[in-house]
N, C-alpha and C positions, 0 to 999 in steps of 0.2 A: 572461435577464440575468443568472443564476447561470452560464451558462457564462463571458458575458460578465468576470463578477469573479473567475471563477476565472484567466482569461487575462489582466487587468491588475494582479493581486498576484501570478503567479506562485506560488499558494497550491499548497502542496505538500500531494498528496491524504491520503497516510498520515495524517496528523493528525487527519483525520475520524475514524477509529477508537479513537482516545482524548482525549475532549472531555471540559473541565471549567470552567466557564463561572461568573460572577458571575449575579445577579439583574440589575443595571443593563444587561448585554450582551444578555440574553434581552429585556428589554422595552426596546429602541432601538429608536426608526422614523428618525432620521436618516439619511435616501437617501441623504444626500452620504459617509457614513460610515460604511458599514452592512458588518460582517460577513459572510462566508459563513455562519458559524456559525448566524446570526440568521436568516438567507433559509433555512438548510435547517427551521431549528424552529419557524418563525411558518409553513413551506409544508407542515410536515408528514413533512418527510424524518426528523427528527429527532426522540427523545422525551424525556423524563425516566428517566435508569434510578434515579438516586437521589439523595436531598441531603444536602449534606456542610458540617459545621461546621466551620468551621477553629478554630484554638488561640484565635485570638484575638476568634472569634465572628462572622465575616463566612459566612454562607450564600451556598454555592456550588452547582451543579448538575454531575452528570457524566451528558451527552449519550450515549443511542448509535441507531444504526440500528434502529426499532421490530420487523422481522419480514425474513425471506429475501426474499419477494416485493421489497418497496423495496431490500433490499440489492443485488440481483440488477438491478433498472429501472433503478435511479438510477446507478450503475454501467454501464450500458449504452449510456446518454445521454453521459453523461462520457466513454466509451472513443472512441464516434463522436467526437466533439469532439478528443482527443488524439489520435487515429491515421488519422481518415479510410477506417476501414476496413472498409465497413458490408457490402459484399458477402461478404470475408473471414473476417468478426468471428467468425462461427459457426464455421468451422472450427478455426480458432484455439483458441476456446474449448472442443472438444472433446477438442481435440491436449493442451492444458495440463493439462486437469482429467483425462485417463484415466492422463495418465502422474504427477501427484502423486496420486493413488487409488493407482494399482500400485506404486508408487513406483518408477519407473523415471527415475532421474533424466540417464541418457545422453538418451534421449527427450524430458525435460525439459528439456534445453538444446539440443537442435535446434527443438524446439516451439516457444521462446521465440528464439531466434535467427531464424527462418523469420519470426515473426511483427513483427520490427521492421525485416527486412528486405523485408516486402511494406508499409511505410508511406511513403507515396507523395513522392517527394521535397519537391513544393508545400505538403509538410505543414511541411515545416522552416522553408521558406520565409515563408510567409504565419501561423505559427501562432507569436508571440513565447513562451511557455512552452515550445515545443520547445528554447528556447537557453539554458534555464535549470537548474541541474546536478541537481535534484530530481526534473524528467522523467523521466529512465529507470525510477526507482524507484517515481514516479507511475504511470505504464504499467505495469509489472506489479503492482501493489500494484492498481490498478484491473482489472485483468484477473482475479485472484485474487477480490477480492471479487466482479465480475459472475459468478464460479460458486458463492458461498455459502459459501465454508470460513471458519472460524472465525480471524481474523485477529486479531495484534495488531501496531499499528506501533509502534516505538518502545520495544520491551518492556523495563524496566527492571529489572535487576541488580545485584548492590553493587559490582559493574565497569565500569557501564555502559551502553551503550541498545542490544538488540540491534535491529536495523533493523526488519527483521519475523520475526514467529513465526507459523506455520499451526500449527494444532492440529487433527489426527484423531483417529479412535476409537483405532486402533492406530500413532500415528507422529506424531514431533513435528520440523517443519520450521526450524531457526536459523538464519537469512540476513540474509546485509551486503552492502550494495552499496558500489562504493567507480567516481569516476569517473575517470578519465586519473590514479590517484593510486596508494599503496600496495595492497599483495595483501589481499582482501578475508578469504580465508579465516584468515590471519595472524592479522589481529585477532580473529578469532572464536576460536582459539585461544590467543593472547597473553592475550584476555579472559577465557578458558574460560567463555563465556555459556552453552554449556550443562550445566551443573551445575548450573543452576535447574531444570532439570528430570529431573534424573536419578533422582529417587524417583520418577520416575510410572510407571515400568517399562514404557515404552513407546521404541521404536528412536526413537533421535534423528538425523534428517539433518542435518550443518552442510553449507551451502552457500555459496561464496564468488563475486559475482559482479561480474566487471570491466566497466565499460564503455567505449569508447571514441568520444569523442564527434566526431569528425573522421568515420569510416567508420559513424555512428551504429550501434552496434549493439555486441554484447556481445565483448569483445575476451579475456576469461578465466570459466570454471567449472570452478570446483574442488568436490567434493563428497565429502564420506565419512558413515561411518555409527557412533554409536556405541550400540549395544546394551547 
């Protein structure tokens, strides 16, 4: 049911990393208009991180995945739906994980391109979600989540939102995605997204990823490091 809901609503999966909802949503049992957040919460895949009282007195809740095991298992299931790579998934996960932890950005580029190239063509034909703009970012986000990384999607800065931030012990990745549009790296620089993390005393990797919808793969991958 969860997978059908994701497909029906073309759900932007990175939104799962930063959810804040009202009490009326969490207690909803309207099966005809149910949200994915409600399904995940009521099934135990999301838990309440903290209660927030807005300025006008409304109660809201910030939700999170309860632990790394749930994070990995849930995203493994979603990956099977998004990519139909059940046999090759583990190999891609190992390659992507090693590239990120070892900070080998050229290897990360080749690993991601190889991963997209191995998504079966019939997956795009039969899967409606593969045709919406957020699909490519959702695939990468779900791969990263399945590896247990600390991730912030739509990371807020004073000049906009970083599409994806990955926090490691000794490094931070600031990642921007674009589909058949303007240069992703240029937006990172123009908005100076990296400034948010300058005081962390960690290496900051800027990563701009452009996708070509016709080729169904990465068309541009640029990266720089700020120390």
